[in-house]
Structure formats: structure tokens, C-alpha cells
C-alpha positions in Angstrom: 38.9 -1.7 14.8 36.6 0.8 13.7 33.2 0.6 15.5 30.2 1.5 13.1 28.0 4.0 14.3 24.4 3.3 14.6 21.5 5.3 15.4 21.3 3.9 19.0 24.9 4.4 19.7 24.5 8.1 18.2 21.5 8.8 20.2 23.3 7.5 23.4 26.0 9.8 22.8 23.9 12.6 22.2 22.3 11.9 25.8 25.6 11.4 27.4 26.7 14.9 26.0 23.7 16.4 27.4 24.2 14.6 30.7 27.8 15.6 31.0 27.1 19.4 30.1 24.3 19.4 32.9 27.1 18.2 35.2 29.5 20.9 34.0 26.7 23.5 33.8 25.8 22.7 37.4 29.5 23.4 39.0 30.5 26.6 40.4 34.3 27.6 40.9 34.1 27.0 44.5 33.1 23.3 43.7 36.5 23.0 42.0 38.3 23.9 45.6 36.9 20.8 47.2 39.1 17.7 47.2 38.9 15.4 44.2 36.6 17.8 42.3 39.1 19.4 40.1 40.1 16.0 38.9 36.6 14.8 38.3 35.8 18.0 36.8 38.7 17.4 34.3 37.7 13.8 33.6 34.3 15.0 32.7 35.6 17.7 30.6 37.8 15.2 28.6 35.2 12.7 28.3 32.6 15.5 27.0 34.8 16.7 24.4 35.5 12.9 23.6 31.7 12.5 22.8 31.8 15.8 20.9 34.7 14.5 18.4 32.9 11.1 18.2 29.5 12.9 17.2 31.3 15.1 14.7 32.7 12.2 13.0 29.3 10.4 13.0 27.6 13.5 11.4 30.6 13.9 8.8 29.9 10.2 7.8 26.2 10.5 7.5 26.8 13.7 5.4 28.9 11.9 2.9 26.3 9.0 2.9 23.5 11.4 2.1 25.6 13.2 -0.6 26.5 9.7 -2.1 22.8 8.7 -2.4 21.7 12.0 -3.7 24.4 12.0 -6.4 23.3 8.2 -7.1 19.6 9.1 -7.4 20.1 12.3 -9.5 22.4 10.2 -11.9 19.6 7.7 -12.3 17.1 10.6 -12.7 19.2 12.1 -15.0 19.9 8.9 -17.2 16.3 7.9 -17.4 15.4 11.5 -18.6 18.1 11.3 -21.3 16.2 8.2 -22.9 13.2 10.5 -23.5 
């Protein structure tokens, strides 16, 4: 089942992306030597990439919708102008 992206879920995904990037940004190579930290890092990295992929799909969908409405409105304008 495909979940329709909403403005709210998209904004939440952006916030999640920034939070996860902040977590990764704050890590040092030495941190990954601590027990369990490598696993946590890998999980965070996978989740971050998943959020990016989701946002890319949402942006592609929004771009397609924008192109549809642009074509629809330009066609209507062209049809009206053709009447004069």
C-alpha cells in the first residue's frame, strides 16, 4: 500500500534528516570503536538514506504535479486566447 506524502509527513522527514545528519556529524572515528556504536552508526546511516530516498520520491511527485498543472493552465489560456 502506497502512503500519500503530505506536507506534514514531508516536513517531518526533513526534520528527521537534519536530526540524523546532526547525529552523524557529531560522531568521531573513535566513537565507532566503542561497543555497539558501529551498529548504531550503521542503523542511523541506513535510516538516513531511506529518508533521503523518500524525500527524493516526494519531490519527484511534486515536480510531476507542478508540470501537470502548468500544462493544464497553459492549455486553458491558449484555448481562451484562440477564441479572440
